[in-house]
N, C-alpha and C positions, 0 to 999 in steps of 0.2 A: 342770632348774634353767635359768631364764633368765640369757641373759649380757648386761652393760650394758657398751660400751665406753667407755673412759675418754679425755678431752682430745679430739682431732681424729682418733680412730680410727673405723672402720668395719667393721661384722662382715656378711659376705657368705656368701651360699649359690651355689655353681657351680650354672649352668643346663645340662641336657643339651645336648650340640652334636652333634645328629643330622646327619651329612651323607653325601652319596652321590657314588658314581664317575659319570662321564659315562653310563657303560652303565645306572645307575640301582641300582646294587648297594648296600645300604648298608655304609658304612665304620664297624668297628668303633672304640669310644671308645678303645679301647689304642693303635689305629695314628694316631688322629688326634693325639694330645698332650692337653694340659688344655685345658679351654676358657676363654676368657679373657672370657667374657659370664656375670654374676653378678647375682643379685638381693641387693638390700640387707634385712638382715635387722634391723639396730639401728644408731643411729648415737650417737656420745657428744656431749656437750655442746659440744663446739666447743674449740679452741684458746684460750689467754689472749694477747691482744695483748702483745708485750714493752715498748713504749712508754707505752701507754695504759694496759692491765692490764684492758680490757674483753674480753668474751668475743666470738670470731668464729664466726659459727654456721656449722654443717657444709651445703654446697651439696646433698646428698644426702638423701634420706628412706625409711625402711622402705619397700617396694614397689618402687622404682626400679630398671631395670635398668641395669646399669651395665657397663664396660670397663675391664679391667685390661691391663698389661704383662705379658709372658710370665713372668717371674721376680719379680712382685710377691706380698707378704704373706707371712704365716706361717699355716700350716695348723693347724686344732685339731679334733679329733675329739669329738664329744658324741654319746651315746646312737646310734652307729654312723654318723651323718652328719659329713661334712667341712664344717668351717666356715672362712672365710679372715679374718684380721684385716689391715685395712692401714689406712695413713695416709691421709687425705682425698687428700694430694697425689700418691698412688700412683693414682689414679683418673683414667682417660685423659678418659672423656667418660660420657655417659648417653642412652640412647634417650629421644627426644622423646617426649611423650605429645600422644595425638589431636590 
């Protein structure tokens, strides 16, 4: 069942964070901590501006790769996959395209 975020919320999928030691050994994900690099799965319609009542569009789009703070978001599991709900202001930045 697809999930559509509401308001200024963004739904994310954590990307694998493969890291290596200086000697070239792969560091297991459990030793790295949670990845803060995510792919945008879906976005809400945007928040409603308090004074004008107009919708403020969200600056990220599905497919963008974004970065989160260490403790950002609320995790949700669906069909064995962990997804993360965050408010748009919890997104620290996104990777520039091309």
